[in-house]
GUVEXTOR-951078 format. One line per 8 residues: number of its first residue (from 1); their letters; for each residue x, y, z of N, C-alpha, C. Coordinates in pm, 1 decimal. Layout:
% residues N
NUM> A> X:Y:Z:X:Y:Z:X:Y:Z; ... .
***
This chain:
% residues 147
1> MTRYKKIL> 12833.4:4503.0:3806.2:12851.7:4638.8:3760.7:12802.1:4738.6:3864.5; 12699.0:4702.0:3937.5:12642.6:4791.7:4038.8:12749.1:4832.6:4140.3; 12829.9:4738.1:4182.2:12935.3:4765.3:4279.9:13034.5:4868.0:4226.3; 13071.1:4855.6:4099.3:13169.0:4946.6:4040.5:13109.6:5086.2:4019.6; 12982.7:5091.9:3985.6:12915.8:5222.0:3973.2:12911.3:5292.0:4109.6; 12888.4:5213.2:4213.3:12884.5:5268.3:4349.3:13021.4:5325.9:4386.7; 13128.1:5255.5:4351.3:13263.3:5303.8:4380.3:13288.9:5434.9:4306.0; 13250.7:5440.5:4178.6:13267.5:5564.1:4101.5:13195.8:5680.2:4169.3 .
9> KERGLKIT> 13071.9:5655.8:4207.8:12990.4:5759.7:4270.7:13052.1:5805.1:4403.7; 13093.7:5709.2:4487.0:13154.3:5741.2:4616.3:13280.9:5824.7:4601.0; 13353.7:5802.4:4493.6:13479.7:5873.6:4470.8:13462.3:6000.5:4387.4; 13337.1:6036.5:4360.6:13309.9:6161.2:4290.2:13335.0:6159.3:4141.3; 13335.5:6041.5:4081.8:13354.9:6029.9:3937.2:13220.3:6006.0:3869.6; 13198.0:6073.2:3758.5:13073.5:6055.5:3684.5:13066.4:5915.7:3624.8; 12945.1:5863.8:3619.4:12921.1:5733.9:3556.8:12885.6:5762.3:3410.6; 12986.2:5752.0:3323.8:12967.5:5783.0:3182.0:12959.3:5654.7:3100.9 .
17> PKRVAIIN> 12903.5:5660.8:2981.3:12898.9:5540.9:2896.0:13037.8:5482.3:2868.3; 13138.4:5567.2:2851.3:13274.6:5517.2:2825.3:13330.0:5444.2:2947.0; 13309.5:5499.2:3064.2:13358.7:5433.1:3186.9:13287.7:5301.1:3210.3; 13158.9:5298.5:3187.4:13082.5:5174.2:3202.0:13131.8:5070.5:3100.6; 13158.3:5114.5:2978.3:13206.7:5023.1:2874.0:13343.8:4966.4:2909.1; 13429.7:5049.9:2965.4:13562.8:5002.3:3005.5:13549.8:4894.5:3113.2; 13472.0:4922.3:3215.5:13455.0:4825.0:3324.0:13391.3:4697.1:3271.3; 13288.5:4709.2:3189.4:13223.8:4590.3:3131.6:13320.8:4506.5:3049.9 .
25> YFLKKGKY> 13408.1:4571.1:2976.7:13505.2:4497.1:2895.7:13599.3:4416.0:2984.3; 13646.0:4475.6:3093.8:13730.9:4400.7:3186.7:13654.3:4286.2:3251.7; 13529.5:4310.3:3288.6:13448.3:4203.9:3348.3:13426.7:4090.2:3250.2; 13401.4:4123.9:3125.3:13378.1:4023.6:3021.3:13503.7:3941.5:2994.7; 13618.2:4008.2:2985.5:13743.1:3938.9:2951.7:13799.1:3858.8:3068.6; 13790.4:3913.8:3190.7:13839.8:3841.6:3307.8:13989.7:3819.6:3310.6; 14064.6:3903.0:3238.7:14209.8:3891.2:3237.1:14269.7:4030.4:3228.0; 14402.2:4038.3:3240.0:14461.6:4170.6:3232.1:14479.5:4211.0:3086.5 .
33> LTPFDVWV> 14470.7:4341.7:3064.0:14473.3:4397.9:2928.9:14560.2:4522.5:2927.1; 14614.0:4553.9:2812.0:14687.9:4679.1:2796.6:14588.2:4791.0:2766.0; 14627.0:4914.9:2790.1:14540.3:5026.0:2749.7:14508.4:5020.1:2599.5; 14604.9:4978.1:2520.2:14583.6:4967.0:2376.1:14476.1:4863.4:2344.2; 14478.0:4748.9:2413.7:14374.3:4645.8:2394.7:14235.7:4703.1:2418.7; 14222.4:4779.3:2527.2:14093.9:4838.3:2564.1:14051.0:4939.2:2458.2; 14143.2:5022.3:2413.9:14113.8:5125.6:2314.2:14068.4:5063.5:2182.3; 14140.7:4961.5:2135.4:14105.0:4895.6:2008.6:13963.4:4839.9:2015.1 .
41> HLKKNFKK> 13929.3:4777.1:2127.7:13795.4:4719.9:2141.5:13687.4:4828.0:2148.2; 13710.1:4932.0:2227.5:13605.5:5030.9:2252.6:13590.4:5135.4:2142.9; 13693.1:5157.8:2063.3:13681.5:5261.9:1960.3:13580.6:5223.6:1852.2; 13543.7:5096.6:1846.5:13439.4:5052.2:1752.6:13303.9:5112.9:1790.1; 13282.7:5133.2:1919.0:13154.1:5182.4:1969.0:13153.1:5332.1:2000.3; 13271.3:5391.0:2013.7:13281.2:5532.7:2047.6:13368.7:5600.8:1943.6; 13308.6:5679.4:1858.1:13381.8:5743.9:1748.6:13489.4:5839.2:1799.3; 13460.4:5910.7:1906.6:13556.2:6006.7:1961.8:13616.4:5951.6:2090.2 .
49> LGLPTIYR> 13702.4:5854.9:2074.8:13768.1:5794.0:2190.3:13917.1:5784.1:2161.0; 13993.5:5865.4:2230.3:14138.1:5863.8:2211.3:14207.0:5775.8:2313.3; 14325.7:5732.7:2279.2:14404.7:5650.2:2369.6:14435.7:5723.9:2500.7; 14461.4:5856.4:2498.8:14482.4:5926.4:2626.4:14361.8:5917.1:2720.9; 14241.6:5915.2:2665.6:14120.6:5900.5:2748.1:14120.9:5765.3:2818.4; 14160.5:5662.7:2746.2:14168.9:5528.2:2804.9:14271.0:5528.4:2918.0; 14389.8:5582.4:2892.0:14493.8:5586.7:2995.2:14444.9:5660.0:3120.2; 14383.1:5775.3:3102.5:14334.2:5852.9:3218.0:14232.5:5773.8:3299.6 .
57> NLEEFEKI> 14138.1:5711.1:3230.7:14035.3:5634.4:3302.1:14094.5:5512.9:3372.3; 14185.2:5443.1:3308.0:14246.5:5326.3:3371.6:14324.6:5367.5:3495.6; 14396.6:5480.4:3487.1:14470.4:5528.9:3603.5:14376.0:5567.6:3717.5; 14265.5:5633.1:3683.8:14165.8:5668.5:3786.2:14107.3:5542.8:3849.8; 14073.4:5444.7:3767.0:14015.6:5319.8:3818.4:14114.3:5247.6:3908.7; 14242.6:5256.9:3876.6:14343.2:5193.2:3960.9:14352.5:5265.7:4095.1; 14347.5:5396.9:4094.1:14354.9:5476.0:4218.4:14239.5:5444.5:4312.5; 14121.0:5417.7:4257.8:14004.0:5396.3:4343.4:13973.2:5248.8:4367.5 .
65> GILTKIEG> 14058.9:5158.0:4315.7:14046.3:5016.5:4348.4:13959.0:4933.6:4256.1; 13917.9:4988.4:4143.0:13839.5:4909.0:4047.9:13931.6:4818.2:3966.8; 14048.0:4869.6:3930.3:14146.6:4792.6:3855.0:14274.5:4780.5:3935.2; 14352.9:4681.0:3901.1:14486.4:4668.7:3956.6:14585.0:4685.9:3842.3; 14692.7:4756.7:3868.2:14794.5:4785.0:3766.9:14905.2:4681.8:3778.4; 14944.6:4629.6:3664.4:15046.8:4525.7:3659.7:15156.4:4572.0:3564.8; 15277.7:4576.0:3614.9:15391.1:4616.5:3531.0:15438.5:4494.9:3452.7; 15440.7:4507.5:3320.9:15487.1:4398.2:3236.4:15638.1:4398.6:3224.6 .
73> GTDRVYYG> 15692.6:4289.1:3176.6:15836.9:4275.8:3164.7:15897.8:4357.1:3051.9; 15820.0:4404.5:2959.9:15872.5:4476.7:2844.5:15829.3:4622.5:2846.6; 15838.2:4685.4:2963.2:15796.7:4824.8:2980.9:15651.7:4847.6:2939.6; 15569.7:4746.3:2951.8:15427.8:4758.5:2922.3:15351.1:4757.8:3053.4; 15238.9:4826.5:3051.4:15151.8:4831.4:3167.9:15023.0:4758.4:3133.1; 14978.3:4676.2:3225.4:14855.0:4601.7:3209.3:14763.1:4637.0:3325.5; 14634.8:4618.1:3303.0:14536.3:4638.4:3408.5:14445.1:4517.3:3413.6; 14399.4:4485.3:3533.4:14304.2:4376.8:3551.6:14195.8:4421.7:3648.0 .
81> ICKMKDRV> 14076.8:4369.4:3628.7:13963.1:4405.8:3714.9:13985.2:4348.2:3854.1; 13951.4:4424.9:3953.2:13964.9:4382.2:4091.5:13825.8:4341.9:4141.2; 13810.2:4216.2:4175.6:13678.4:4165.6:4213.9:13659.1:4150.5:4364.4; 13761.7:4183.2:4442.2:13751.3:4169.5:4587.6:13647.3:4268.5:4640.1; 13562.7:4220.0:4726.7:13455.0:4303.1:4779.4:13498.6:4379.6:4904.3; 13429.4:4487.9:4929.4:13440.1:4564.2:5054.5:13579.7:4617.8:5085.2; 13658.4:4643.9:4985.6:13790.3:4706.5:5002.3:13875.9:4636.1:5107.1; 13869.0:4506.5:5109.1:13950.1:4424.5:5198.6:14093.9:4429.2:5148.3 .
89> HHHHIVCT> 14189.9:4433.9:5240.2:14330.1:4427.9:5199.7:14351.2:4294.6:5126.6; 14403.7:4301.8:5006.2:14420.4:4180.5:4926.8:14531.0:4198.4:4824.0; 14559.1:4090.7:4753.5:14664.7:4089.1:4652.6:14613.1:4016.7:4529.0; 14701.3:4004.3:4427.3:14658.8:3947.2:4299.9:14758.5:3843.5:4250.3; 14705.1:3746.2:4179.9:14787.0:3646.9:4111.3:14739.8:3642.7:3965.7; 14836.2:3637.1:3874.2:14805.6:3642.8:3731.9:14860.0:3519.4:3663.3; 14778.6:3460.4:3576.1:14822.5:3344.9:3498.4:14912.3:3394.4:3384.5; 15030.3:3336.1:3374.3:15125.3:3376.6:3271.3:15087.1:3325.1:3133.5 .
97> SCHKVVDF> 14988.7:3235.7:3127.0:14944.8:3182.9:2997.4:14821.4:3254.5:2944.5; 14713.8:3253.9:3022.0:14587.2:3311.3:2973.3:14562.0:3452.8:3026.3; 14646.1:3500.1:3119.0:14639.8:3635.7:3176.5:14520.7:3659.1:3268.2; 14460.7:3552.5:3315.9:14351.7:3564.0:3412.9:14406.3:3624.8:3542.0; 14328.5:3713.3:3604.3:14367.0:3776.9:3730.3:14274.0:3726.8:3840.2; 14331.7:3682.0:3951.9:14252.9:3634.9:4065.7:14296.9:3713.7:4188.8; 14199.5:3755.1:4267.8:14225.1:3825.9:4392.8:14232.9:3724.4:4506.7; 14319.4:3751.6:4605.0:14321.3:3668.5:4725.1:14352.8:3756.5:4844.9 .
105> DICNFENL> 14298.0:3719.4:4961.2:14314.2:3803.5:5080.4:14407.5:3742.6:5184.4; 14491.0:3650.3:5143.9:14590.0:3592.1:5234.6:14711.6:3684.8:5234.0; 14751.4:3730.5:5352.2:14867.0:3820.1:5359.2:14937.8:3799.5:5491.8; 15062.3:3763.2:5485.0:15141.0:3739.2:5604.4:15249.9:3845.7:5619.5; 15229.1:3958.5:5555.6:15332.9:4061.6:5552.6:15368.2:4116.5:5690.3; 15269.6:4131.1:5775.8:15295.9:4189.8:5907.9:15403.6:4111.8:5983.6; 15413.1:3982.1:5958.5:15516.1:3901.4:6023.8:15655.5:3932.2:5969.8; 15663.9:3989.5:5850.9:15792.6:4020.5:5789.2:15834.4:4166.5:5804.7 .
113> RDKIEKQT> 15738.9:4252.2:5834.5:15763.3:4397.6:5836.8:15884.0:4435.7:5922.8; 15886.9:4392.2:6048.6:15996.6:4430.5:6139.0:16132.0:4386.4:6084.6; 16138.4:4265.4:6037.7:16264.6:4212.2:5986.5:16312.4:4293.8:5865.7; 16221.8:4326.9:5775.6:16258.4:4404.6:5656.5:16299.7:4546.2:5695.7; 16226.2:4606.1:5788.1:16260.2:4741.8:5831.6:16397.6:4745.6:5899.7; 16426.8:4645.9:5982.8:16558.1:4640.9:6048.9:16670.0:4621.2:5948.1; 16647.5:4534.4:5852.1:16751.3:4503.4:5753.7:16776.6:4620.4:5657.7; 16670.5:4694.4:5621.1:16685.3:4799.2:5519.4:16692.2:4940.4:5576.2 .
121> GFEIKEHH> 16644.8:4959.9:5699.8:16638.7:5093.5:5756.6:16517.3:5172.9:5710.8; 16432.9:5113.0:5629.7:16312.1:5179.7:5581.6:16200.3:5168.3:5683.8; 16111.2:5266.2:5683.4:15985.0:5255.9:5754.5:15881.0:5226.9:5646.1; 15824.3:5110.3:5647.5:15733.0:5067.3:5541.5:15594.6:5126.2:5564.9; 15542.9:5194.0:5464.7:15412.1:5259.2:5472.9:15302.3:5176.2:5405.7; 15338.1:5102.6:5301.2:15239.5:5018.9:5232.3:15313.5:4910.1:5157.1; 15239.3:4812.5:5112.1:15298.3:4705.8:5031.8:15196.6:4654.1:4931.2; 15249.5:4596.8:4825.1:15167.8:4533.8:4721.3:15232.2:4399.3:4691.3 .
129> FFLKGKCK> 15153.6:4297.9:4692.9:15202.5:4162.7:4670.8:15141.4:4112.9:4541.3; 15225.0:4069.5:4449.9:15180.3:4031.5:4317.3:15247.8:3900.9:4278.6; 15168.7:3802.3:4241.0:15222.2:3671.5:4204.8:15189.2:3638.7:4059.9; 15275.9:3561.4:3998.2:15251.6:3511.1:3863.6:15263.5:3359.7:3867.7; 15183.7:3292.0:3788.2:15189.0:3146.4:3781.5:15094.4:3095.8:3675.2; 15063.7:2968.7:3681.8:14970.5:2906.5:3586.8:14842.0:2871.2:3660.0; 14729.2:2911.9:3602.8:14600.1:2878.9:3661.9:14570.9:2730.2:3641.8; 14468.5:2682.7:3708.1:14430.8:2541.8:3703.5:14406.8:2494.1:3559.7 .
137> KCKKEVIY> 14334.6:2573.6:3483.2:14302.3:2537.4:3344.5:14429.2:2528.2:3258.5; 14516.9:2624.8:3270.9:14639.2:2625.9:3189.8:14736.4:2515.6:3232.0; 14737.9:2481.7:3361.3:14820.7:2370.3:3407.6:14774.1:2240.8:3343.3; 14642.1:2222.4:3335.8:14586.3:2101.7:3272.8:14624.3:2094.8:3126.2; 14617.1:2206.1:3056.5:14650.2:2209.3:2913.6:14794.5:2169.1:2890.7; 14885.6:2209.6:2978.5:15025.6:2173.8:2966.5:15043.6:2023.3:2985.2; 14971.1:1966.7:3082.1:14978.9:1821.4:3107.0:14931.9:1744.0:2983.9; 14820.5:1788.4:2923.8:14768.2:1719.7:2806.4:14862.4:1732.2:2687.6 .
145> EKT> 14931.1:1843.0:2672.9:15023.9:1862.8:2562.3:15144.9:1769.7:2575.0; 15184.9:1737.9:2698.4:15302.0:1653.9:2721.6:15272.0:1506.5:2698.0; 15144.6:1466.3:2710.2:15113.4:1323.7:2695.9:15083.1:1286.1:2552.8 .
***
């Protein structure tokens, strides 16, 4: 939590009980969540907590690198905690079963940039790499179900 408080402070955002609770909930769950999931959980502890407040905070956290935003297949938006340290360029992989989010810093994009720019005519300014699959635990569960 100390690291996330430091990021908030560096970016000029107040460290409020609601913001701390949001970050703690993501740390506790360790998977991606919808804004509605976060709101349902936190409204038990905060009487005056509206869904727009959750959306605003999640968007701010995504802008400053605390959360990563994941577009769902059904026009839903999910967020997951970003655990990569020191703002290293990195990407995310999400388990399609348990929704666990894992950060990884392997990126071979620079080798593809020229080819993509030549083929499309675009000048690429940034990229985001996002993978979906089954985590080790969920893969094991599938194997056990088949036997």
